[in-house]
C-alpha positions in Angstrom: -94.4 126.6 -47.0 -95.8 130.0 -48.5 -94.7 130.6 -52.1 -92.4 133.4 -52.3 -89.4 134.5 -54.6 -86.3 136.1 -53.5 -87.1 139.7 -53.4 -90.7 138.9 -52.0 -89.0 137.3 -49.0 -86.7 140.3 -48.9 -89.4 142.5 -48.5 -91.2 140.7 -45.9 -88.3 140.6 -43.7 -87.7 144.3 -43.7 -87.9 145.6 -40.2 -89.3 149.1 -41.2 -92.7 150.3 -40.2 -93.2 151.5 -43.6 -92.1 149.1 -46.4 -92.3 149.5 -50.2 -92.2 146.9 -52.9 -91.2 148.6 -56.0 -91.2 146.0 -59.0 -92.0 145.7 -62.8 -95.1 144.2 -64.6 -95.7 140.8 -63.6 -93.1 140.8 -60.7 -95.7 139.5 -58.0 -96.2 142.7 -56.2 -99.8 142.3 -55.1 -98.9 138.8 -54.2 -96.3 139.9 -51.9 -98.2 142.6 -50.3 -101.3 139.8 -49.8 -98.4 137.4 -48.3 -97.5 140.2 -45.5 -101.4 140.4 -44.8 -101.6 136.7 -44.3 -98.7 136.7 -42.0 -100.3 139.5 -39.9 -103.5 137.6 -39.8 -101.5 134.7 -38.3 -99.6 136.7 -35.9 -102.1 139.3 -34.9 -105.7 137.6 -34.7 -108.5 139.9 -34.5 -106.6 142.8 -35.3 -108.6 144.3 -38.4 -106.4 145.2 -41.6 -106.9 147.6 -44.8 -106.4 147.3 -48.4 -106.5 150.5 -50.6 -106.1 150.9 -54.2 -106.5 153.6 -56.6 -110.3 152.5 -57.8 -112.9 150.3 -56.8 -112.6 147.9 -59.6 -109.0 147.2 -59.0 -110.0 146.2 -55.7 -112.4 143.6 -57.5 -110.4 142.5 -60.4 -106.9 142.4 -58.8 -107.2 142.2 -54.9 -110.0 139.9 -54.3 -108.6 137.0 -56.7 -105.1 137.4 -55.5 -105.9 137.5 -51.6 -108.1 134.2 -52.2 -104.8 132.3 -53.6 -102.4 133.8 -51.1 -104.6 132.9 -48.4 -104.8 129.4 -49.5 -101.2 129.3 -49.8 -100.6 130.4 -46.1 -103.2 127.9 -45.0 -106.1 130.3 -44.7 -109.5 130.8 -46.3 -110.7 134.1 -47.8 -114.5 134.7 -47.4 -114.8 137.7 -49.9 -117.5 140.1 -49.0 -117.8 141.8 -52.3 -120.8 144.2 -51.5 -119.3 145.3 -48.0 -115.5 145.6 -49.8 -114.2 143.2 -47.0 -112.4 140.1 -47.0 -112.7 137.9 -43.7 -109.7 135.4 -43.3 -110.3 132.2 -41.3 -107.9 129.2 -40.3 -110.5 126.5 -40.6 -113.4 127.8 -38.8 -111.5 130.2 -36.6 -111.8 133.8 -37.6 -108.2 135.5 -37.9 -109.1 139.0 -39.3 -111.2 141.3 -41.4 -109.6 143.3 -44.3 -111.3 146.4 -44.8 -111.0 147.5 -48.5 -111.1 151.2 -49.7 -110.5 153.1 -52.8 -108.2 156.2 -52.8 -110.2 158.2 -55.5 -111.4 160.3 -52.5 -109.2 160.4 -49.9 -111.2 162.4 -47.6 -113.7 159.1 -47.6 -110.9 157.1 -45.7 -112.6 157.7 -42.4 -114.5 155.9 -39.5 -112.4 152.6 -38.9 -109.3 151.7 -37.4 -106.3 149.0 -38.5 -103.5 147.5 -37.4 -102.1 146.8 -40.7 -102.3 148.0 -44.2 -101.4 147.2 -47.7 -101.6 150.1 -50.4 -101.4 148.9 -53.8 -100.1 150.9 -57.2 -99.9 154.3 -55.1 -97.7 155.8 -57.7 -100.4 155.3 -60.2 -102.0 158.5 -58.6 -101.2 162.0 -59.0 -98.5 162.8 -56.2 -100.7 165.2 -54.5 -103.6 162.7 -54.1 -101.1 160.1 -53.2 -99.7 162.1 -50.4 -103.4 162.9 -49.1 -104.5 159.2 -49.1 -101.2 158.3 -47.4 -101.9 160.8 -44.5 -105.4 159.6 -44.2 -104.3 156.0 -44.2 -101.9 156.8 -41.6 -104.6 158.1 -39.4 -106.4 154.8 -39.4 -103.3 153.1 -37.8 -104.2 153.2 -34.1 -104.6 149.7 -32.8 -103.1 149.9 -29.4 -101.6 146.3 -29.1 -97.8 145.4 -27.5 -95.5 144.7 -30.3 -98.0 145.7 -32.9 -96.3 148.3 -35.7 -99.1 149.6 -37.2 -97.2 149.3 -40.3 -98.2 150.2 -44.0 -96.9 148.1 -46.9 -96.9 149.6 -50.4 -96.5 147.6 -53.5 -96.0 149.6 -56.8 -94.8 150.0 -60.3 -92.2 153.1 -60.5 -94.3 155.6 -62.2 -91.5 158.1 -62.4 -90.2 160.3 -59.7 -93.4 160.5 -57.8 -94.8 160.1 -54.2 -93.0 156.7 -53.6 -89.7 157.8 -54.9 -89.6 160.9 -52.9 -91.0 159.3 -49.3 -89.1 155.7 -49.6 -86.0 156.7 -51.6 -85.1 160.4 -51.8 -86.2 161.7 -48.3 -84.6 158.6 -46.4 -81.6 159.6 -47.9 -81.7 163.1 -46.8 -82.9 162.3 -43.1 -81.4 159.7 -40.9 -84.6 159.5 -38.9 -86.8 158.7 -41.9 -84.1 155.6 -43.0 -85.0 153.9 -39.9 -89.1 154.1 -40.5 -88.9 153.6 -44.4 -87.5 150.7 -46.3 -87.9 149.5 -49.8 -87.1 146.5 -52.1 -86.6 147.1 -55.7 -87.4 144.0 -58.1 -87.4 143.2 -61.6 -89.9 141.0 -63.7 -87.0 138.8 -64.3 -87.2 137.9 -60.6 -90.5 136.1 -61.2 -90.1 134.6 -64.5 -90.8 131.3 -63.2 -94.4 132.3 -62.8 -94.9 134.1 -66.0 -95.5 132.9 -69.7 -92.4 132.2 -71.5 -93.1 134.8 -73.9 -94.0 137.6 -71.5 -90.9 139.4 -70.7 -89.9 139.0 -74.6 -93.2 141.2 -75.2 -92.7 143.9 -73.2 -89.0 144.4 -74.8 -90.9 144.6 -78.2 -93.8 146.7 -77.0 -92.1 149.6 -74.9 -89.5 151.9 -75.4 -86.1 152.0 -73.1 -87.3 154.4 -70.3 -90.5 152.3 -70.0 -88.3 149.0 -70.2 -86.4 150.5 -67.2 -89.5 151.1 -65.0 -91.7 148.6 -66.1 -89.5 145.5 -66.4 -86.5 146.4 -64.3 -88.7 148.4 -61.4 -86.3 151.2 -61.7 -87.4 155.0 -61.2 -87.1 156.7 -64.5 -88.6 159.6 -66.2 -91.8 158.6 -67.9 -93.4 162.0 -68.9 -93.2 162.5 -72.8 -89.4 162.5 -72.9 -86.5 164.1 -70.9 -85.8 167.7 -71.6 -82.0 166.8 -70.6 -81.7 163.2 -71.7 -77.8 162.9 -71.4 -77.4 164.5 -68.3 -75.7 162.0 -65.9 -75.2 162.7 -62.2 -71.7 160.5 -62.3 -70.4 161.8 -65.5 -71.4 165.6 -65.2 -70.1 165.6 -61.6 -67.6 167.8 -60.3 -66.1 168.2 -56.9 -65.3 171.6 -57.5 -66.3 174.4 -54.9 -66.1 178.2 -54.7 -62.4 179.2 -54.2 -61.3 182.5 -52.3 -62.1 185.8 -54.2 -63.4 183.5 -57.3 -65.7 185.4 -59.6 -69.2 183.9 -59.9 -71.7 184.2 -62.5 -75.3 183.7 -61.0 -78.3 182.6 -63.1 -81.7 183.9 -61.1 -85.2 183.3 -61.9 -88.0 185.4 -60.5 -91.0 183.8 -58.7 -92.7 185.6 -55.6 -91.9 183.1 -52.5 -89.9 180.8 -54.9 -86.9 182.7 -56.0 -84.3 180.4 -57.5 -80.6 181.0 -58.2 -77.6 178.6 -59.4 -74.0 179.8 -58.9 -71.3 179.2 -61.4 -67.7 179.2 -61.6 -65.6 178.8 -64.6 -63.0 176.1 -64.8 -60.7 175.6 -67.9 -63.2 178.4 -69.6 -66.4 176.2 -68.9 -69.4 176.5 -66.2 -69.1 174.5 -63.0 -72.4 174.8 -60.8 -71.1 174.8 -57.2 -74.2 176.4 -55.1 -77.9 176.7 -55.5 -80.5 178.9 -53.7 -84.0 178.0 -53.7 -87.3 179.3 -52.1 -86.1 182.9 -52.0 -89.0 185.3 -50.8 -88.4 188.3 -53.1 -85.7 190.2 -55.0 -84.5 192.2 -52.1 -83.8 189.3 -50.1 -81.9 187.7 -52.9 -80.1 190.7 -53.6 -79.1 190.9 -50.1 -78.1 187.2 -50.0 -75.9 187.6 -53.0 -73.8 190.5 -51.2 -73.5 188.8 -47.9 -72.5 185.3 -49.5 -70.5 186.6 -52.4 -69.7 189.9 -53.0 -68.7 190.9 -49.2 -66.2 188.1 -49.4 -64.3 189.7 -52.3 -66.4 187.3 -55.2 -66.8 189.6 -58.3 -70.5 189.0 -58.9 -72.3 189.1 -62.3 -76.2 188.1 -62.1 -77.7 186.9 -65.2 -81.3 186.8 -64.5 -85.0 186.2 -66.1 -85.5 189.2 -68.6 -89.1 189.3 -67.5 -87.8 190.9 -64.3 -87.8 194.3 -66.3 -91.5 194.3 -65.8 -93.3 193.4 -62.7 -91.2 193.3 -59.4 -91.7 190.5 -57.1 -91.4 193.2 -54.3 -93.2 196.2 -55.6 -95.0 196.8 -58.9 -93.3 200.3 -59.5 -89.8 198.8 -59.2 -88.5 196.4 -61.2 -86.8 193.3 -60.2 -83.8 194.4 -62.3 -83.5 197.8 -60.5 -83.6 196.4 -57.2 -80.5 194.1 -58.3 -78.8 197.2 -59.7 -79.7 199.3 -56.4 -77.8 196.5 -54.4 -74.5 197.3 -56.6 -74.8 194.2 -58.6 -73.8 194.0 -62.0 -76.5 192.7 -64.1 -76.2 190.7 -67.7 -79.5 190.4 -69.6 -80.9 190.9 -72.9 -83.9 192.8 -73.9 -85.9 189.6 -74.2 -85.2 186.0 -73.1 -84.2 183.6 -75.4 -86.5 181.0 -76.9 -87.1 178.1 -74.4 -85.8 175.6 -77.0 -82.7 178.0 -77.5 -81.9 177.9 -73.8 -82.7 174.1 -73.6 -80.5 173.4 -76.4 -77.4 175.8 -75.2 -77.6 173.6 -71.9 -77.8 170.4 -73.7 -75.0 171.3 -76.0 -72.7 171.4 -73.0 -74.0 168.7 -71.1 -72.9 166.3 -74.0 -71.9 167.3 -77.6 -71.7 165.4 -80.7 -68.0 164.9 -79.8 -68.8 163.2 -76.6 -67.9 166.2 -74.5 -69.1 167.1 -71.3 -68.5 170.8 -70.4 -71.3 171.4 -68.4 -70.5 170.0 -64.7 -72.3 170.1 -61.3 -71.3 169.7 -58.0 -74.3 167.3 -57.2 -73.6 167.3 -53.6 -74.0 171.1 -53.3 -76.6 171.5 -55.8 -79.1 168.5 -55.3 -82.0 170.7 -56.6 -80.4 171.5 -59.6 -79.3 167.7 -60.1 -82.8 166.4 -59.6 -84.3 169.2 -62.0 -81.6 167.8 -64.9 -82.8 164.3 -64.4 -86.5 164.7 -64.0 -87.8 167.7 -66.1 -89.8 166.3 -68.9 -91.8 167.8 -71.9 -95.4 168.0 -71.4 -98.0 166.8 -74.2 -97.8 170.4 -75.9 -93.8 169.7 -76.4 -92.8 172.3 -73.9 -90.8 171.7 -70.4 -93.3 170.6 -68.0 -93.9 173.4 -65.4 -96.3 171.1 -62.9 -93.6 169.1 -61.3 -92.1 171.9 -59.3 -88.4 171.6 -60.6 -88.8 174.3 -63.2 -87.4 177.3 -61.4 -84.0 176.4 -60.3 -83.3 175.0 -64.1 -84.6 178.2 -65.6 -82.4 180.0 -63.4 -79.4 177.7 -64.7 -80.1 177.9 -68.3 -80.1 181.8 -68.4 -76.2 182.2 -67.6 -75.8 179.2 -70.2 -77.9 180.9 -72.9 -76.2 184.3 -72.3 -72.6 183.0 -72.4 -72.6 180.1 -74.4 -75.7 180.3 -76.7 -76.4 178.1 -79.9 -75.2 180.0 -82.8 -77.7 179.6 -85.6 -75.5 178.9 -88.6 -77.0 180.7 -91.9 -75.8 180.2 -95.7 -74.7 183.3 -97.5 -76.4 184.0 -100.7 -74.5 185.8 -103.5 -76.6 187.1 -106.6 -74.6 186.8 -110.0 -75.4 188.9 -112.9 -74.9 187.6 -116.0 
């Protein structure tokens, strides 16, 4: 019988066309993927398969020795053709399949062959954009026309933050039911494979990694791995509110100016504290946003105050001769803005002070159902290598918009000592 732990067995039984095994170090990810490859060799003889890794050395160092072991476990023999980057599987002297191995370093090179099953290893080690390019190239190779064959893809990876696998296998299937039928995922921890590891392996990880890396690399959980979270105490459960906009209730709108990527967060006050009840993203320009504020809120009797990015006093998203703030005022909107933006650190500190203060109070609440992108941003934004909030992940616009209201209405008060001079 093949050697599988419980999560590995669950992974092989997933009925989906696209399946992911997301797990920590030493959890047997590549073993699980190779087991699926061997099962396909038994079930679909003479249907070529593919193996894809971030680099060629990983093919040589990880896949070749693992497929050799797993093939033996499944009653097969692996004939490794390292020069050709291929593995041929046999049952006795009977040929079963060829596994074509390719690197994903240059996705454009994944061309010129067809396969009926693929194993994509450590996909999230790659940048999200390149991972998606490789994924699309691999899907294009899946074109065997055999009755009953799924042309399926298995992904085995450690969770490397909120990257491609998180988006494609976790977040998007939750948002679109049709994708939930195509994409399935099993998450596993290193503990599930402890019987196959050295006695001190798990303890050595605890001693070597900080908490957020333990969550990812030991427990197999998606977590922020980039230099530290900007909003570390935000919790989508503890900072959640079911509040929604009530009739004629005043609103405070934070707004960030970015051409074709305008963002706004809408707050109401409950017990004197802000609750985010709506968000607007991907607005095309300032006139569009101003019109939307009027139609959605002001025309329905809500008093509207807009707290925008102070840079809107300069170049306009619509017309270089007309400032964004002038456009908002021309639409009869009340604009609350200082002459300059607060320092980024001050804005971040103001938000964090409301998320959770030293007394354990959570005064910043979000309707996470109505503000999903703001929620994601609060969870995911990290500091970059220069110690400033990362702008490369695409979550910064909505969180910047959210912060302008907070920094204006609930700024961090910088306490100073008063020095008195005495004459003797």
